C-alpha positions in Angstrom: 61.8 44.2 -23.8 58.2 44.5 -25.0 55.8 47.1 -23.8 54.0 44.9 -21.2 57.4 44.1 -19.6 58.3 47.8 -19.5 55.0 48.6 -18.0 55.4 45.8 -15.3 58.9 47.0 -14.3 57.7 50.7 -14.0 54.8 49.6 -11.9 57.0 47.5 -9.6 59.6 50.3 -9.3 56.7 52.7 -8.1 55.7 50.3 -5.3 57.6 51.0 -2.1 59.0 47.7 -1.1 61.7 48.5 1.5 61.0 46.3 4.5 60.6 47.4 8.1 64.4 46.8 8.7 65.1 49.5 6.2 62.2 52.0 6.8 59.3 53.2 8.9 57.4 54.2 5.9 54.6 52.2 4.2 55.6 48.7 3.1 53.7 47.3 0.1 55.3 44.0 -0.5 51.9 42.3 -0.8 51.0 44.6 -3.6 54.3 44.0 -5.4 54.0 40.1 -5.0 50.4 40.3 -6.3 51.6 42.2 -9.4 54.4 39.8 -10.1 52.2 36.8 -9.4 49.6 38.0 -12.1 52.3 38.5 -14.6 53.7 35.0 -14.1 50.2 33.4 -14.1 49.6 35.1 -17.5 52.4 33.0 -19.0 51.2 29.7 -17.4 52.7 29.6 -13.9 50.6 28.5 -11.0 50.9 29.7 -7.4 51.9 27.0 -4.9 52.8 29.2 -2.0 52.0 32.8 -1.1 52.3 34.2 2.4 54.6 35.3 5.3 56.8 33.0 7.3 55.6 31.7 10.7 57.1 32.9 14.0 59.0 29.6 14.3 61.2 30.7 11.3 62.8 33.4 13.4 62.9 31.7 16.8 66.3 30.2 16.1 69.8 30.9 17.5 71.3 31.8 14.1 68.7 34.5 13.3 70.3 37.9 13.3 69.6 39.9 16.4 68.2 42.7 14.3 65.4 40.4 13.0 64.6 38.9 16.4 64.4 42.4 17.9 62.2 43.7 15.1 59.8 40.8 15.5 59.5 41.4 19.2 58.9 45.2 18.8 56.6 45.1 15.8 53.6 42.6 15.8 53.1 42.9 12.1 56.7 42.5 11.1 56.4 39.1 9.4 52.8 39.6 8.1 53.8 42.5 5.9 56.7 40.6 4.2 55.3 37.6 2.2 57.1 35.4 -0.1 55.8 33.7 -3.3 56.5 30.4 -5.0 55.3 29.9 -8.6 55.5 26.6 -10.6 55.3 25.6 -14.2 54.8 21.9 -14.9 54.8 19.0 -12.5 57.7 16.8 -13.9 60.9 16.3 -12.1 63.7 17.4 -12.0 63.1 21.1 -11.7 65.1 24.4 -12.1 64.5 27.1 -9.5 65.1 30.8 -9.9 65.1 33.0 -6.7 64.6 36.7 -6.9 63.8 39.2 -4.1 61.3 42.0 -4.5 62.2 43.9 -1.2 64.7 46.7 -1.6 66.8 49.0 0.5 65.5 52.5 1.3 64.9 55.2 0.3 62.5 55.1 -2.7 64.2 56.6 -5.7 62.5 58.7 -8.4 61.2 56.3 -11.2 61.8 57.0 -14.9 62.4 55.4 -18.2 63.9 57.2 -21.3 63.6 54.4 -23.7 67.0 52.8 -22.9 67.4 53.1 -19.1 65.2 52.4 -16.1 65.9 54.4 -13.0 64.4 53.7 -9.6 65.0 51.7 -6.4 65.2 48.0 -7.4 66.0 48.7 -11.0 69.0 46.3 -10.8 68.5 44.9 -7.3 66.4 43.2 -8.1 63.0 44.1 -9.7 64.6 44.7 -13.1 66.1 41.1 -13.0 62.7 39.8 -11.8 60.9 41.2 -14.8 63.7 40.0 -17.2 63.4 36.6 -15.6 59.7 36.4 -16.5 60.4 37.5 -20.0 63.0 34.7 -20.4 60.6 32.2 -18.9 57.9 33.3 -21.2 60.2 32.5 -24.1 61.5 29.2 -22.5 58.0 27.6 -21.9 57.3 27.8 -25.7 59.6 24.8 -25.9 57.4 21.7 -25.4 60.0 19.9 -23.2 59.6 22.7 -20.5 56.8 21.6 -18.3 56.6 18.2 -19.9 60.0 16.8 -19.0 61.1 19.2 -16.3 59.4 21.9 -14.3 60.3 25.5 -13.3 60.0 27.0 -9.9 60.2 30.7 -9.1 60.8 32.0 -5.6 59.9 35.7 -5.3 60.9 36.6 -1.7 61.0 39.2 0.9 63.6 39.5 3.6 66.7 39.6 1.5 67.7 43.2 2.4 68.2 45.0 5.7 70.4 42.3 7.2 67.7 39.7 7.3 69.8 37.3 5.3 66.8 35.3 4.0 66.0 33.8 7.4 62.2 34.5 7.0 62.1 34.5 3.1 64.3 32.1 1.3 65.3 29.6 4.1 61.7 28.7 5.0 60.9 28.0 1.3 64.0 25.8 0.8 63.2 23.9 4.0 59.7 23.4 2.7 61.2 21.7 -0.4 60.8 24.6 -2.9 64.1 24.2 -4.7 65.4 22.5 -7.8 68.3 20.3 -9.0 69.6 23.6 -10.4 69.0 26.8 -8.4 69.8 30.3 -9.8 69.7 33.3 -7.6 69.0 36.5 -9.6 71.6 39.0 -8.4 73.8 41.4 -10.4 76.9 39.5 -11.6 77.5 41.0 -15.0 76.1 37.8 -16.6 78.8 35.7 -15.1 77.8 32.9 -13.0 79.1 32.8 -9.3 79.0 29.3 -7.9 80.0 30.3 -4.3 78.5 32.7 -1.8 79.9 34.2 1.3 78.0 34.5 4.6 78.6 37.3 7.1 78.7 37.7 10.8 78.3 41.0 12.7 80.1 41.8 15.9 79.3 44.6 18.3 82.1 45.9 20.6 80.3 47.6 23.4 81.5 49.9 26.0 79.3 50.5 29.1 80.8 53.1 31.3 79.9 56.3 33.1 79.5 59.7 31.5 81.3 62.8 32.6 80.9 66.6 32.2 83.5 68.3 29.9 84.9 70.3 32.8 85.9 67.0 34.5 86.6 64.6 31.7 88.7 62.4 34.0 85.8 61.6 36.2 84.0 59.3 33.7 84.9 56.8 31.0 85.7 58.0 27.5 84.1 55.5 25.2 85.0 57.6 22.2 88.7 57.3 22.9 88.5 53.7 23.8 86.4 52.6 20.8 88.5 54.8 18.4 91.6 53.1 19.6 90.1 49.7 19.4 88.8 50.3 15.8 92.4 51.2 14.7 93.9 48.2 16.6 91.4 45.8 15.1 91.9 47.2 11.6 95.6 46.7 11.8 95.7 43.3 13.6 92.8 41.2 12.6 93.6 38.1 10.6 92.4 38.2 7.1 91.1 35.1 5.2 91.3 34.6 1.5 87.6 34.0 1.1 86.4 36.8 3.3 86.3 40.6 3.9 86.6 42.7 7.1 84.4 45.8 7.3 84.9 48.2 10.2 81.5 49.9 10.1 79.7 52.2 12.4 81.2 53.8 15.5 78.9 55.7 17.8 79.1 57.3 21.2 77.3 60.6 21.0 77.0 64.0 19.1 77.5 66.7 21.7 80.7 68.4 22.3 80.4 69.4 25.9 80.3 66.0 27.6 82.3 62.8 27.7 80.3 59.8 26.6 81.0 56.7 28.7 79.0 54.2 26.5 79.1 53.4 22.8 79.4 50.7 20.2 81.7 49.7 17.4 80.3 47.5 14.7 82.3 45.0 12.5 81.1 42.9 9.6 83.1 39.8 8.7 82.3 37.8 5.6 83.6 34.3 5.0 83.4 31.6 2.5 83.6 28.5 4.7 82.9 27.4 8.2 86.7 27.1 8.9 87.3 30.7 7.8 84.4 31.8 10.2 86.1 30.0 13.1 89.4 31.6 12.2 88.0 35.1 12.1 85.9 34.7 15.3 88.9 33.5 17.3 91.0 36.2 15.8 88.6 38.9 16.7 88.2 37.7 20.3 92.0 37.5 20.8 92.7 40.8 19.1 90.1 42.6 21.3 91.8 41.2 24.5 95.2 42.4 23.1 93.8 45.8 22.2 92.2 46.4 25.6 95.5 45.5 27.2 97.5 47.8 25.0 95.0 50.7 25.6 95.5 50.2 29.4 99.2 50.4 29.1 99.2 53.4 26.8 96.6 55.6 28.6 97.0 54.5 32.3 99.4 57.5 32.8 97.3 60.0 30.8 95.2 61.9 33.4 92.0 62.4 31.4 91.8 58.7 30.4 93.3 57.0 33.5 89.9 55.8 34.7 89.0 54.5 31.3 92.4 52.7 31.0 92.1 51.0 34.4 88.5 49.8 33.7 88.7 49.1 30.0 88.4 45.5 30.1 85.6 45.6 32.8 83.4 48.0 30.8 83.9 46.4 27.3 82.3 43.3 25.9 81.9 41.6 22.6 78.3 40.7 21.4 77.6 38.8 18.3 74.7 40.4 16.4 74.8 37.8 13.6 76.7 34.5 13.8 76.6 30.9 12.6 75.2 31.3 9.1 76.3 28.9 6.3 78.4 29.8 3.3 77.9 28.3 -0.1 81.0 26.4 -1.3 82.1 26.6 -4.9 80.9 23.8 -7.2 81.0 23.6 -10.9 77.8 24.0 -12.8 78.4 22.5 -16.2 75.1 23.7 -17.7 76.0 27.2 -17.0 79.5 26.8 -18.3 77.9 26.3 -21.7 75.9 29.5 -21.5 77.8 32.2 -19.6 81.4 32.8 -18.3 82.2 31.8 -14.8 82.9 34.4 -12.1 86.8 34.6 -11.9 88.3 32.6 -9.0 90.4 35.6 -7.9 87.4 38.0 -7.5 85.7 38.0 -4.1 82.3 36.6 -3.9 79.4 38.3 -2.1 76.6 37.5 0.3 73.0 36.6 -0.7 70.2 34.1 0.0 72.1 31.4 -2.0 73.7 30.4 1.3 70.5 28.4 2.2 71.3 25.8 -0.5 74.7 25.1 1.0 73.7 21.9 2.7 71.0 20.7 0.3 72.2 17.4 -1.3 72.0 16.6 -5.0 71.7 20.3 -6.0 73.8 22.8 -7.9 73.4 26.5 -7.1 74.7 29.6 -8.7 74.2 33.4 -8.5 73.6 35.0 -11.9 72.1 38.3 -13.1 72.6 41.4 -15.2 74.5 44.4 -14.3 76.7 45.2 -11.3 76.0 46.1 -7.6 78.6 48.8 -7.8 78.3 50.1 -11.4 74.6 50.3 -11.4 74.4 52.1 -8.1 72.6 49.3 -6.2 71.9 50.5 -2.6 72.9 54.0 -3.7 71.5 57.1 -5.3 70.7 56.9 -9.0 70.1 53.1 -9.2 69.5 52.1 -12.8 69.3 49.2 -15.3 69.6 49.4 -19.0 67.1 47.6 -21.3 70.0 46.1 -23.2 71.4 44.3 -20.1 67.9 43.1 -18.9 67.2 41.7 -22.4 70.6 39.8 -22.4 69.6 38.3 -19.1 66.2 37.2 -20.5 68.0 35.5 -23.3 70.3 33.7 -20.8 67.3 32.5 -18.7 65.6 31.1 -21.8 68.8 29.3 -22.9 69.4 27.9 -19.4 65.8 26.5 -19.0 65.7 25.0 -22.5 69.1 23.3 -22.1 68.0 22.0 -18.7 64.9 20.5 -20.2 66.6 19.1 -23.3 69.4 17.7 -21.2 67.0 15.9 -18.9 67.8 18.2 -16.0 71.6 17.8 -16.1 
């Protein structure tokens, strides 16, 4: 990694780019995008799109509830989260790289010791973004790149925070900014992942009446009911081979001297196909009904919880906070087979914006990048990326683009 690349990455790491779904602090995604655009233009790329999504992009039934609510509550929500498309050459076919510049919160201390970058986004995904540009700078030195094929780069907002790319990547794909080959830059240990899960989020909500601690029987005990349902669902829900079940937050209240009658249990269910999504949806709905019936039988004769047991079904409902998103099915990518190993079939896939290429004909799509979401502490304290792994990714990018050009886009 040469000095200008190091300076570019350190500069990007210092810019706070956690979106409004992650933080109430300042969001400077425009600044980060401008910085990235300038570096890309220096190697010959031109800007073909730069701006936020329109309101219509989030006025759709499959948009996660957290996004729809944020748009309604915060007038500048979309305007502070632009996306950028860069292009090199006009020939077709094209290869497209997607990288997100938004991050999770909080901002991490930024440092570089000569071998390792630390800071929020170091591996997810500002480090890969800079390594991508370095690889493209090397690739465009080949005369076939730009003459025989073109290169597109999507630098997006709205990947983190549960937005699922609905106002970042999806509008760009729907506008035609994709290639015959599409590479999403996420940490995969430089193995290409040709499939991608989607996820749905379920909220089990109890809406009952509170009670004072001296008369706990007088109200509904959402803590006991939701705690029971969490265990019941964990034990009984049907698993699918291409998905994961995550029982996430359970909240009723924090005080010790009252009975909380209302609360929420959140579940996240990932899936690799529409059929798996249907199976998991039906299983959750069925298991919840069974759990409520079992709670009623078990606690109807326990005085402090009698009212909760009798009313359990009436005060509990299932709300889908995120539902109906596509998954990317597996498909071989012969060009990548010649460059990097393939992600093992037995290892679970993960969710990213690559889902939006699922239904685009005549395309091949993969997830590929340096490092590991877990080992490099993405979304956690101490996120880092090593120069060595970023440099290896740059070399892979160069090789992919040059092979794509010399093979006529196949």
